[in-house]
N, C-alpha and C positions, 0 to 999 in steps of 0.2 A: 504494500500500500504506500503510495507516494505521500510526501508531507502535506500537500494541499488536501488530499482525501482524508488523512488522519485528522487534520484540523476540522474538517467538515464533520467527521464522525464524532469527535468529542463534543462539538456543539449539539449534534443530534442526541448524544447520550445525556447531556445536561438537560436538554428540553424534555426528553423522555422521563428523566428523573423528576423533573418539576411536575409533570403530568401524572406521575405515579404509573406510567405505562409499562407494566411488568413484562408483557409480551415483547415489546420493542426492545427493552433492556436485555431480555434473554437472548434475543437475536444478535446483540452486539458484544456479548461477553463470552469469554472462553470457559471451558469446563473447569479449569483450575483457577478461575477468577478469585481475587481477594479485594476487599474494600477495607480501608483503614482511615480512621479519623486521627489526624496528628495534632495533638494539643497538649499543653502542659497542665490542663485542668485535672485535678485528681479524679480518678475513676472514669474519665471520659474517653481515653484512647482505647480503641479496641479494633481487633481484626475480625472481619466477617467473611465467611466463604460464600460461594455462589448461591447455594441453597438458602442460607440465611438472608442474603441480600434480596433474593427474589421472593421468598416466602414470608419473612418476618418484617423486614424493613418497610414494605408498603403500608402495613397496618400501623406501625409505630409512627411513621411520618404523617399518615393521614390524621392520627390522633393529635400529634404535636402541632401540625401545620395544616389544618383542614382546608385552607385556601391555597395550598401549595407554597412554594418559596418565592415565586415571581423573580426567578433568576434573571440577571443580566450578564451576558458573556462579554468579556473584554479581550485583550490581546492573547493570541494563541501562538505557540511555537511548536515545531515538530522537527525531530532529528533522529534518524534511524528508527529504533523501536520506541523512542520516547517522545511524549508530547505533554505540553502543559498549557494551562489557560488561567487567566485571572477572571474573577467574577464577583458578583455581589447579589444580595437579595433584600427585598423589602416586603414584609408580610406581617401577619398577626398570628400569635400562638393560639392554641386551642383554649387557653385561659383568657384570651382577649388582650394580651400584652403585645405591644409593637416589637417586632424583631427585625433588626437591620444588621447585616453582617457582610464581611468581605472575605473572599476565598482565594486560595491558590490551589488549583487542582493539577495533580500529576497523573499521567496515564502511561502505562506500558502496553505495547501491542505485541501480540503473538499472531503473525499473519494479519488478517483483517479483523481480528477479535481483540478486545481489551482484556488483558488478564490481571492487571493491577490498577486500582483507582485509589489514590490517596487524596484526602481532603485536608488542607491546612486552613484554619479559620481563626477568627478573633474570639478566643475562648471567653474573654471578659464580656463581650457582647452577648454570648450565649448565656453566661451566668446571670447577667442582668435581666434577661428576658424570662428566665426560668426560676429565679429565686422567689421564695414565698413571701 
């Protein structure tokens, strides 16, 4: 997959994630896919495999963000099997609190499939939105 197509694919991936479009995501990810949130917040960093990402995450995200994330995609770069993109979101949590965050997403490709997705985010913004 050439770099332009990789950048297009990661934008499609983020759009499908925002829509909670599990079937579309399943088509884009490899059998050995892993998702990791990279943050320094205690207890927040975790690795999720393909099944957890497709079966558990949609329900969790729907509960936490019933209106989706409303992602905005920014600059994307691709080189070899690696791609990354900046982004942001503006939404409301399930508890009605405003949630605004900034992201750096890293993707690793295996052929035309994504086999690693890492999300770096502003953990303080997440803390503020979810503190009681």
